[in-house]
N, C-alpha and C positions, 0 to 999 in steps of 0.2 A: 487295662486289663480287667475283664468283667469278673466281679466277685459273686459268689454265691452263698447263700446261708447254709451253714453246716445242717446235716440232717438232724443232729441233736437238738439244734435251736428250733427247727421246724417242728420236731416232736414235742418240745416244750411248749412251743406256742400252741400247737394243736390241742395239747393236754389242758393247758391253761384255759384256752377259749372254751373247750368242751365243758370244763368245770364250771366256768361262767354261765354258760348256756343252762346247764343242769340247775344252777342256783336260780336263774331267773325263771325257768319253767315250774320251779317248785313254788314260786311265790302265789299265794291265793288271790283270785280275782276279786272274790267277795269278802275281802278283808276289812275290818274297821279302820277308817282312816282318820277318825276324829273321836276322842273320848266323849261319851255322853255327858252333857253339860246342862245344868239348870241355868237357863238364860232369863228367867223371870224369878228374881229372888224374893219379892214381896209375897209373903203368904196370906195377905189379908183377904184375898179373893179366890174364889173357886174358879178355875179356868177350864175350858171344855171345848172339844171339836176344833182343833186348830186347822187352818188352811194356809198354803204357802205359795208364793211364786217368787221368781228370781229376776234381777235386773241385768242390764248388760255388763256390769262389773262383777257379777257374781254374788251380789248381796241378796239376802233373803228378806221378804216382807211377809209378815205373819198375821193373821187375824184370827180372833177366837172369841168364844162367849166368856163373859166375866160375870160371876155371880157375887154374893155377898160372904161375909165371914161366918154365917151361921150354918153353913153346910153346902154340900156340893149341889150343882145344878141338876144332876140325875136324881137328887133327893126331894125334888119338887119345890125349889125356891120360887118364890113369887115374884122375883124381879131379876133382870140380868141386863148386860150391855155388851157392846162390841170392844174389844181391845185390839190395839195394833202395835207391832214392834218391828224394827229393822235391825238385822244381824248380818255381820259380815260373814264371808265364806269360811272364815277361821273359827267362827263361833263368838266374835267380840260384839257386844250390844252397841249399836250405833245410835239407834232411837229407842229409848226405853218406853214402857207401856204408856200409850195414849189412849184415852177413853173417847171412842168416836160418837157415842150416843149419850144423851141426857138420861138421868135416872127416870125410869118408868116402872109402873107396878106389874107389868106383864113381861114374859120371857122372850129373849131372842130366841128364834128358831135355830137358824144356821147363817153364818156369814161366810162369804167367798171373796177371793181376791185374785186380780190379774194385774200384771205390770204392763204398761203400754210400751210402744216402740221408742218413745222418748223418756222412758224411766219414770213416768208418773204411775200412780197406783189407784186403781178403781176397785172399790168394796161394795159388795152387795149384802143386804140383810133384811129381815123382816121380824116384826113382833108378832107374837100369837095374837090373833084376833085384830091385827092393825095393818098399816100399809107396808108395802115393799119399798125399800129405800136403796138409792145409790149415792155414793160420795166419792170424789176424785181428790187424792192427795198429791202434794209435790214435796217428796222427802228432801230434795235438794235445799228447801228453804230452811231446813233445821241444821244446827251446828254438827250434828252427828258425832257428838262427843260422849254419848252414853247417857245423857240427860233425856227428860220427857218434855218436849216442847208443848206450849199450848196448841190445842187443836186449830185454832185460827191462823196460827203460824204456817202450818203446812197444808191448809185447806185450799185446793185449787179450784174445785167446783163444790159449793155448798151441798148439803144433803138434798137430794131430790126425790119427791114422792112419785111413784108410778101408779101403784094400784093397791087396793085391799085383797086381791085374788091370788097373791103369791104366798106359798108356803115353802120355806126352805129354798130360796132362789140361788141357783148356781149360774155362773157367767162364763163366757168365752168371748175372746176378742179375734177379729180378723186382722189382715195386714194393714188395714186403715184405722184400726183401733175402734171400729164399731163394736158395740157391746150386745151380745146376744144373751138373752135371760130365759132360763128354764126352771120351772118349779115342780116340786114334788107332785102338786095337785093339778098339774097339767096345763098350766098358764105360761104363755110365750110372749116375749116382747123383744124389741130392738131399739137402742138408742145409737146416736153417733159419739164420737170421742168426748164431746162436751156435755154428754149425758142429755141431749135433746132427743125427744121421742122420734123414732123412725117408723116403727110398727107399733101401734097401740096394743096393749095387753089383750090377748086372745086365747081362747080355747080350741086349738086345731082338731083335737080328738074328743069330742064331747059325749061320746056314747059309751065310755068305759068308766068304771070305778077305779079311782087311783088312790094309792096311799104313799107312805114315805120310804125311808131307809135307803135312798141312793147316796153314793159318795162322789161319782164323776158322771152325772147323767146327761151330759151334752158335749158334743164334738163338732167341729167344722171341718168341712173338706176344702181342697184347694179351690174350688168353684164358688166358695162362700155359702154352700148349702149346710143346712143344720140337720144333725142326726141326734136323736134323742132315745133314751130307754126309761122306762118307768114300770112301776107295779101296776098290773091289771088284775083287780080282784073281782070275786064273784059277789062281793057285798062291800058296802061303804065302811064296815069295821075292819076290813082287811083280812078276812078269811080266804084261804085257797087262792093265793096270788101267784101269777106268772109273771115273767119279764116280757114286756112287749116293746117293739121297736117302731119308730116312725121316722120319716124324712120330710124336712120342710125346704121350701124354697127360701133361701136367706134374703131375698130382695123384698118379697111381699108377704111371707109367711104361709103361702098356699102349701097344701099337702101334696107331696110328690109320691110318697109311700105311706099309706094308711096303716093303722095298728095291725102289727103282725107278731104273732107269739114267736119268741126266740127259741124256747125249749122244745126240742124235738126228740130227746132221747131220755129213756128211762134210767134211773140210778141203778148202779151195781153195788154200791157201798151200803152196808147194813148200819143204819143210824140209830137203832134201837127199837124198843117196842112201839108199834103202830098205836096212834091215837086217832081222833076223828079227822085228823089230817090225812092220814092214810097214804095212798099211792099217788094222790094228786099233788102237784107242785106247789110249794109255798116258798116263793122265791123273795129275796130281799138284798139290800146291800150291793146294788148294781153299779157297774162303770162301763162306759164306752169310750173308745179311744180310736183315732184315725191314724193310720200308718201313712208311709210316704206314697202309697199308691192309692190312697183314699179308700182302703178297705178298713172295716170296722171290727175291732176286737171288742168283745163283750165279756165281762166278768161278773158273776152273781153267786149268790149263796142259794143252794136248794135245801130246804128244811123238811121236805116230805119225810115221813116216817120217823122224825125226831121226836124225842119225848115231848110231851104236851107243853111243859114249861119252858122248853128251850125254843119251841116255835113261837110262842106269843110273849117271851121275855128275852129281849136281846141282850140282856146282861148275864144270862144264866148259862153256864157250861158252854159247850162248843155249839151244839144245836144246829148242825148243818154240814153240807159238803160244798167246797168252793168249786165252781164250774167256770169253763171258758169255751167260747166259740168265736169264730171270725165270719163276718159277712161281707160280701162284695155287692154293694147296691147297684152298681153298673150293669148287673146282670138282669135287673128288673126294668120294665118299660117306663116306670116312674110317671104313670098316668093319673095317680091320685088314689088307686085302688090299693088293697093289701098285697103284699108280695107273696110268692110262693117261697116260704122259708127253706124248703129243701133245695130250691134252685139257687138261692143267693148265698146260702151258707157254704162256704169253702173249706172251712175246718169244722168238724162236727163237735158236739158237746164233749168236753173232756173234763174229767174229774181231777182236780188238782190236790186235794186233800181235805182235811177237817177245817172248819170255819168258825170263826167268831165274828169279828168286825174287820172288814178289809177295805183298803183303797189301792186301786190299780192304775197304772199309767204307762204310756208308751215311750220306750227309750229310743235313742237316735237309730239304733240298729234294728229297728221294728220288732224287738222283743217287747213283751209285756212284763213289767215288774210289779209284784203284789206284795204289799206289806199288810199284815194282819195280826190282830191281837188275840191271845188266848189268856186264860187266867193266870198263866205262869209269866206273861210278858209279851213282847212283839216278836214276830217272826217275819222272814222275807223268802219268797220263792220266785225264781225267774221262769217265764214261760217262752219257749221258742216260738218262731214264726209258724211252725206246723202245729202248735198246740201242746207240745211235749213239756211237762214241768220238770224243772231242774231239782237240784237237791235242796231241801228246806234248810234255812239258816236261822237259828234261834238267836235273837239279839237281846242280850241282857247287859245289866250294867248296875252297879252299886248306886248310881244316881237316880235309879227308877224304882219307885215303890209302887206296887199294885195291891189294892185291897182285894179281898176275895170276892167282892161284889160288883165294884164299879169297873167298866171297860176303859181302856186307853184307846184314844183314837189316833191313828197314824195320819201324817200329813207329809207327803213325799214329793221330790222333784226328779223329773225324768233324766236330766242330763248327768248328774253325778251322785244320785241316790242319797242326797242329804235328806234326813227325815226329823220330824218334830212330833212330839205327842205330850200330853199333860202328865205330870206326876200326880197320881191320883191317890189320895189318903182315904181312910175310913172317915165316914161322914161326921163321926162324933169326937175326932181328936183335935178339932180346933185349928187345924194348920192350913185348911184350904187346899189348893193345888197349884202346881207350877207347870211351865212349858219347858220341855227337855229337848235338847237338840243332840243328834248324833249324825255321823255320816258313813254311809257303806257303799262300796263300788258295786255297780250294777253292770259292769262291762261284759260279762259272759252271759250267753243264752242259756246255759245250763249249769249255772253256779260256778264255772271255772273254764279256763281255756288255755291250751297250750299253743295256740296259733302264734302269738308274738314270739315265743322261744323258737318255734320251728322256723319262723321267718328269719330270725337272727342266725340260727344254725345254718340255713342256706347261704345267707350272705357271708358268714364267717368262712364256710367251706370254700366259697369263691375267691375270697381274699387270700385264703391260705394257698390255693392253688396258684394263684398269680405270684405270691411271695416265692413259692418253691420253683416256679419256672424261671425265675430271674437269673 
C-alpha cells in the first residue's frame, strides 16, 4: 500500500524550509570572517606598504618595507629594508619576519610579491637611487612553525640585480612563471622563472613625464601581452597628471598600443575650492586588472579641484574622487600607435566615491574589489562588471590604530578578500608599526546577494513538490 505524507507534515516541512531559506538569505555576503589580528608582534621596526599573494594551499606571503625604531618610514627615515612573512589562511604565522635585504643607508621604495605555480615566492624591490632587485624564495625549506629562518635557508635564487632605472617595481607572472616588471618611472623588463633576463630593461614610452603613486600598475592578458597604466604629467615634478594606458608585446616588449589618456569624462563631484590644479585632471594611485575576457578595468583617483594640500600631500584628508573605467584593447588595431580611448572604453568613467589611498583587484566573478583608507580606517567597495559601485563597508577593529597623519596601506587578495595593512602609530610614540590581517568576503558584486538563497528556494520547492506527489 502506498503511503502519503499528511498535509500537516508537508506544511510543517514547507514552513521549516522557508524559515531556513529566509535565514540564509539574511546572511550578509560582505561579513567579516576573521577578526583583525596583529600578525607581526615585534614593534622594534616601522612597517609600511604591505603586498600579498597566495599559494596553492591558501597561505599568504607578505612583503613590506621595514624601517628602524626611531620613527615611521613616512617620517623620512634614512634607511629601510624588505621584510617577508608567511601566514596561514586562518591567520597563524608560519614564517615569522625575515629580513630580505642587508642594512643600507637609503630607503626601499616599494616591494612586490608573486607566488609561482610551484609555490615558490618571487619578490621585487628597489632602493632609492640604487638598483632594482629580484629574489626567489622557497618557503617549503623552512619548518613553518612560526619561527624566522635565516634567509639563506629559504633562498631559492639569490638576489639578482637588473637595473638602476627602476623606481617602485611591480611584477606579474604568466602561466610559465616568467616575471614581467613595470616601474613607476616607465621602465619595463622580463625574466624567466629562474630570474634570468629575457627582455633587458627598456623604456617603451620615452616621450612622457612619469611620476609615482600606482598600486597595481601592470596586468597580463591570456596571450601573454602586457598592459600598464602610469601617471603622465605635464612636468617632471608631477603637476597636472593624467592616467595613461599602454600595451606591450610580452615576447619582445614592442609597443602594441602607445600612450593613451584614460580619462575622458569631467567630474561631477564637488571636491572643494579650486586651486592652481583647477579643472585639469590630477590623477594618482592607479590600478589595472584583466578580467576573464582580457578586458582591462582601471581604477584611479582624480584630485582635480581638491584643496591644494590634498592634491600634493597624499597623507592629508581625502583629497580626491575614486574613479573606474573598463577598456577592451581588442577593439584597437594594435599597430603601435595610440588608441582611440572613446572606441576601446566599454564602460565610461564612473565615480565610486571619496578617496584617500586605494588598491583594487579583480575577483573571480569579474567584479572589481576596492579597498581604500581614510583617516578613520579602511573601507571596501565592490564594483560590478558594468561599473556600478555597491555599498561601501567601513572595516574597523580594535586591533587597528590610525594616527591622524599617517595613512594605512591596504593589500588584498582577489579570491577571498583577505587583506593586510600596517598598524600605524604616531611617529613619536616609540612603538613602530605592525602588520594587521583581516578577512572580508567579496562574493557579491554590489555588497550582497540573495542569489544563493533564491537557488536554494527553487531546489527546495522542487523537492517539496516531489515529496507531496508520492
